[in-house]
VMD Tcl script that draws the C-alpha trace (Angstrom):
set ca {
  {28.75 31.51 -3.58}
  {28.25 31.61 0.18}
  {24.54 32.36 -0.26}
  {24.17 29.38 -2.56}
  {25.71 27.08 0.07}
  {23.37 28.39 2.77}
  {20.34 27.94 0.51}
  {21.20 24.34 -0.31}
  {21.86 23.56 3.36}
  {18.57 25.19 4.32}
  {16.82 23.20 1.56}
  {18.34 19.95 2.82}
  {17.33 20.84 6.36}
  {13.78 21.44 5.22}
  {13.68 18.11 3.36}
  {15.04 16.39 6.51}
  {12.37 18.09 8.64}
  {9.61 17.00 6.25}
  {10.95 13.42 6.17}
  {11.06 13.30 9.98}
  {7.48 14.67 10.09}
  {6.37 11.99 7.63}
  {8.09 9.26 9.66}
  {6.42 10.51 12.88}
  {3.02 10.42 11.17}
  {3.62 6.95 9.76}
  {4.95 5.83 13.14}
  {1.75 6.87 14.88}
  {-0.30 4.92 12.36}
  {2.02 1.93 12.60}
  {1.74 1.97 16.39}
  {-2.06 1.99 16.10}
  {-2.04 -1.27 14.18}
  {1.00 -2.83 15.83}
  {-0.49 -2.61 19.34}
  {-3.95 -3.68 18.22}
  {-4.40 -6.58 20.64}
  {-2.19 -5.23 23.45}
  {-3.40 -1.66 24.14}
  {-6.96 -0.42 24.39}
  {-8.45 1.63 21.56}
  {-8.43 5.09 23.23}
  {-4.66 4.87 23.85}
  {-4.02 3.76 20.28}
  {-6.09 6.67 19.00}
  {-4.02 9.00 21.19}
  {-0.89 7.54 19.57}
  {-2.21 8.46 16.14}
  {-3.31 11.93 17.24}
  {0.03 12.50 18.97}
  {1.92 11.44 15.88}
  {-0.24 13.74 13.82}
  {0.31 16.71 16.15}
  {4.06 16.19 16.43}
  {4.37 15.62 12.66}
  {2.45 18.81 11.86}
  {4.50 20.76 14.41}
  {7.75 19.54 12.83}
  {6.48 20.21 9.29}
  {5.44 23.76 10.23}
  {9.07 24.58 11.13}
  {10.21 24.02 7.55}
  {10.24 26.76 4.91}
  {7.09 25.37 3.32}
  {5.39 25.24 6.71}
  {6.32 28.85 7.43}
  {4.92 29.89 4.07}
  {1.71 27.93 4.82}
  {1.40 29.62 8.18}
  {1.84 33.08 6.60}
  {-0.75 32.21 3.95}
  {-3.28 31.08 6.60}
  {-2.69 34.28 8.63}
  {-3.17 36.39 5.49}
  {-6.34 34.49 4.65}
  {-7.74 35.07 8.13}
  {-7.10 38.82 7.76}
  {-8.86 38.84 4.39}
  {-11.84 36.86 5.77}
  {-12.34 39.59 8.40}
  {-12.69 42.10 5.59}
  {-15.56 40.22 3.94}
  {-18.98 41.81 4.26}
  {-21.42 39.01 4.77}
  {-25.02 39.41 3.54}
  {-27.88 39.78 5.99}
  {-30.55 37.13 6.38}
  {-32.96 39.22 4.32}
  {-30.46 39.61 1.45}
  {-29.71 35.92 1.50}
  {-33.43 35.03 1.41}
  {-34.12 37.46 -1.43}
  {-31.21 36.14 -3.45}
  {-32.26 32.53 -2.92}
  {-35.82 33.32 -4.02}
  {-34.54 35.14 -7.13}
  {-32.38 32.16 -8.04}
  {-35.30 29.78 -7.53}
  {-37.64 31.84 -9.68}
  {-35.05 32.25 -12.46}
  {-34.37 28.51 -12.38}
  {-38.12 27.81 -12.63}
  {-38.49 30.20 -15.57}
  {-35.49 28.66 -17.38}
  {-36.84 25.15 -16.71}
  {-40.19 26.13 -18.28}
  {-38.41 27.77 -21.25}
  {-36.31 24.68 -21.96}
  {-39.32 22.37 -21.47}
  {-41.26 24.47 -24.02}
  {-38.30 24.54 -26.41}
  {-37.84 20.77 -26.10}
  {-41.57 20.20 -26.68}
  {-41.51 22.48 -29.74}
  {-38.48 20.74 -31.22}
  {-40.04 17.33 -30.51}
  {-43.25 18.40 -32.28}
  {-41.26 19.74 -35.29}
  {-39.20 16.54 -35.45}
  {-42.28 14.33 -35.31}
  {-43.97 16.42 -37.95}
  {-41.04 16.07 -40.32}
  {-40.62 12.36 -39.74}
}
mol new
graphics top color blue
foreach p $ca { graphics top sphere $p radius 0.5 }
foreach p [lrange $ca 0 end-1] q [lrange $ca 1 end] { graphics top cylinder $p $q radius 0.2 }
display resetview
């Protein structure tokens, strides 16, 4: 029963963090338009970027943010394991795809022409 209480409090804390993050983001956007005639554009853009940065920082402290961070770190590790093709392999593959596409286009053009000829002959 104690674990259930801690889970619900943690869940409520995460919801609160996400709500605060959303309000910070919206506050930055609101400030951009509210101070339209009073503050120069670069400062208003900094308000939006600051609200975005602070909102993301707050959101990343929630349980969902921590899971997202772990997912991104795992993805970066997996990307390092990828063996990328060389320039020669990429060129050869692109040429093969182009040639196959050309052959299939000619095949379907011939098939379409044949079916058109058959249809006109019957009609």
